[in-house]
N, C-alpha and C positions, 0 to 999 in steps of 0.2 A: 558424608560428603553430598552437597547439593549437586544434582545432575549426575547421579551414579549410573543412570541409563543413557542419558544424553544431555548435552548442554547446547543451548541456542544462544548465539551471540547476536544481539540486536544493535544495528547501527541506526540511531534515531536522530531525526532533526532536532535542533535546539529547543523547539517549542512543543514537542509532542507530549501530551499528558494523557494519552489514551492507551497506547500499546501495552505498557507495563501492567496496568491493572487488568486489561483484558486477557493478556497472556497468563497472569497469575490465577485468573478464574478458570482457565481452560486447559492448562497443561496436565498431561497424565502423570501418574505417580512416577517419581524417579527422574523426571525431566525438569530442568530449570532453565530460566531465561535470564540473561545478564546484559545490561544496556551500556553502550558507549554513545555519548552525545557529541554531535557536531556543534560548533559555535557560530558558523557563518549564517547570515540571514538571506543572502542572495542564493537562489536555488541552485544555480550552476556551480557557484563557489562551494556550496554545501556538498555537492557530489564530489568535487575534487578534494576537499578537505577529508572526506571519508576515506579516500585512498591512502592518505598519509596516516590515518588512524587505524586502518584495517589490520596491520600487523599485531595490534593488541589482542585480536581474536586468538592468536596462538597462545598468549599468556593466559587467556581465559580457558584454554583447552576446549574451545568450542567445537562441537561435532558438526555444526552447520552455522554459517553466518548469513544473517538476513539484512539486506539493505532496505530499510523500512520507510522510504519516501517515494511516493508516486511521481509527484510533479517534477522533481529534479532529474528524473530519468526518462520522462516522455517528451520533454521540451524539444529535444533535437532529433527525435525519431528513433526507429528501431535499430538502425545500424549503429548509431551512437550508444543506445541502451545496451545492445549486445556486446559491443566493445568495452563499455564501462564495466559490465558484469564480469567479463573475462579478467580485466585488470583488477577488479575488486577481489575476485577469487584468488588470483595469483598473490596479491598483497596479504590476504587473510590466511592463506595456506590451508584452507578447508573448503568443502563444497559450499556454494552460495546460491541464494535466490534473491531476487528483488521483489518488492511489493507487486510490481507489474508482471514479472515472469510468473509469480505464483498465481496472480489473477488470471492470466491467460491459460495456465495449466488447468485451473478449475473450470474455466469457460469451455475448454476442449473436453474435459471430463463430463461436463454437464451437456455437451452437444449444442452449445449456444452459437447461433449464426447471426441473429439480429438482437440488438440490445438497446434498452433504454438506460441512459446514464444519469446518475444523480451524484452531484458533487458540491461541496461548499465553496469551490474555487471561484475566483473572480472571472469576469467575462473574458479577459484577454487570454486566459488559459484554456477556454472551452474549445477553440478551434484546434490548437495543437493536441489536446487530449483526444478529440474525436478523430483526428487524422491518425494518431497513434493506434487507437483501437481498430479503426478501419484497416490500417496496414497490417495488423495482426490477424486479420481474417474475420473479424466480427463487424457487421454493419451497424453503425449507430443510427437508430431510427428516431431517437429523441434524446435531448440532453437538457438537464435542469441544473443551473448553477446558482448558488446562493449569493455570489458576489463578495465573498469574504477573503481576507488575507490572514496569514498567520500573525499573531497567535489567537486571533478572534475565534478561530474554528474550535479550539479546545474548550471554549466556554459554552459550547452547545451540548445539550443533553440528548439522549437517544430519541426523545420525542421529535427532535428536529429532523433526524434522518428518516424517521417513520413518516412524518408529515410530508416531507418533500418527495419521498419515494412514492407515496400515495398520489401525489399530484402529477407524477410522470405519466405520460401517455404510453401505456404498455400494450395497447391493442395489437400493434404490429411486431412486438418483441417476443423473443423466446425467453428472455430473462432480464433482470435488472442488475446493472453494475453500480455499486456505490463506491466511489473512488475518492479516497483520501485516508491515509492511515491515522489521521488525527480527528476523525469524525466518528463519534460513538454510534455503533450499530448492534453490538453484541446482544443487547437485551431485546431488540425488536426484529431480528432476522426471521425468527420462527413465525411471528405474527405476519410479517410482510409476505413470506412465502405462501402462507395459507390464504391471505386476503387478495393477493395479486395473481 
């Protein structure tokens, strides 16, 4: 049986072509990941559709359910995000995290207070993203946006996240947040940590 130690249920946006290959490369023995995809293209509709799809996590017998879209849960701020995550967990019937809740747990674990943010998102998403990060207790000292909309993001290779992270002004930052679950980073994270 796949997932004899644990099964991760992934709720993915319709266009995400990154998470499944990256999970496949990094999961420990006996842990499997299984995807459910939304069909909506509007980010807020995508979040709401996922609530209707979340009960399928029970059929997967998921140990944990991960809502793997950053933008659709930061647009309306932390209160909305936290309420959404509670509703998603109730619908999924299993413990849950979102891409954003996981990102902030890692930021707290690493002791990040000031961050440079790199994202492929378009300009109109940069202000709500920075506000969301600031509200979570990390000060955004610099933000670099590539100006892309889905599904153009998943056409980028890891060299793009590397190049743009290197362009971020990190002098005043404790760390760099690369935000978007559809932006390839796995191959370059070690290089970026060493070089930045």
